[in-house]
Steps between C-alpha positions, in 0.01 A plus 500: 500500500474529126179593322410245232274693259170343407440373150551203272785252538598164353466205737606139457670314216411369157551130429797596284656689791438203729691275259790745484506534880508124553792472257709746703600228747585131492206398716247750366165344412229695312215304661591654837474852358159477335354674806646822354272477196320648323668837474249784540468872558380614842390849598597577860432812709770717656679338793821528698775239526790502743830548320671248730412172667430516873828475691605310809518831689144589405363160594687502832344838578157353425567212739631730773199729478233230476659241735328200340410202715696176441207370295489816289876491448482142374223610265710792371818296451659314788841463336591852394852474360670818622276614788564375854288540812619580854272510802527832685308437820170679543557692179443184299718384213747709302560405137838585353644462151833330447761769433548568132158371395284796606440608138461149362147379424327310776464131406314191619187709558164332447220665306332569834810677629522709184134594516524589871800725439326682215192555714714633787673744262167622358573338165412172327648224288492557122268297284656265248411729210638805682822314568545400136429848365745656747762248386465526122332833427258528209706353216489134602877467545640166611715623790467821704802652321406390147471195275856365524640297787753692713673297772635821653154653551376279784596282795475139381665164557726522196868562454666506843243292683666525841475880484135499394360257755391792713295809433625841390393840639166615362658789309759286321494437124363836382564384143215253546232755589160480335365775268354667810827491692400207723795299632540122491178387340720217376739321731606529864170377652164364396215736591151430627201652323152549643321257267409138531693301238288347225676316218266604219377839622658683204243336273228689686704818529541500121122542466518827695384356833789601727346399832763299694419146620296494820655186649768238450775301668798718405586868474684654205879530518700703247855607424754218535764473772877505531483122545354439153722443199251439216481823304138464395396523866600868501264612223232753594225263386616202709220385733503262792309434820593397852321395817440831685601344832810321374849637440718272291873505430459772239524848649157664514444865586261771387449866419206729571255679275222753554197644327548835326252782431345445158414862421833666584795270579709801605304489825759241603706782653221582744463131583868480587468797734196356676620141536665414830869431445564209734864501388710657229477169316120492499431849370325526166787687342768244592342155483 
């Protein structure tokens, strides 16, 4: 995991930036992006963010260890794209990843499945503000890699569309890393956040009240997937929500976060040593 140092960061978009973003694509519409306004400065504490999205191999391990009931599996994501199940007698069900997709991000996971995995791993989902800071750093950049569009820095549905209709490994596109070295905060898969989605919550956040919404109908989704072709969808400030129990045609995955010591973040080394490593993929140093 990567330590994201506490401090001030720029969140959201100005109305001028919304207009520019909408003009990036033929079907861009500024009215749909007003939820990103106003732009404001937030002060966040230290926290950790996983460098990579959770992979198919990691999620299969979670399923094999927890052996969810059929009802639980449907709640987590009944149509997992690259994970198959085989009954193994009294031992239960064995979940296996399609060969070649072990290091690809898990997709078609509901918010409940993402939250259950994080809890099993001793971690949590990132908040919306944590996600945005990890993606854009402190300078308010438009994309994780900077302010200019780079089609080679992410997995998206542009160029050779037949080649990009599936995911890429989680460590692909290093040129698109965020200022903190986080991979694929734009492209490849959408990512669940912990928060309830509220269209106008940034208006309250701009007053300094950063408490997340306490209820709602949707959970926050960030990032943009390899099935999207509109460039403005891959900006760090792009916000959207989705039904936490529903997985649509757009690939949805997630990554984990964790609280960090506020007095001495270097204590992270001790936390790594004392955290059970369920697999090499789930260790603090490699996720």
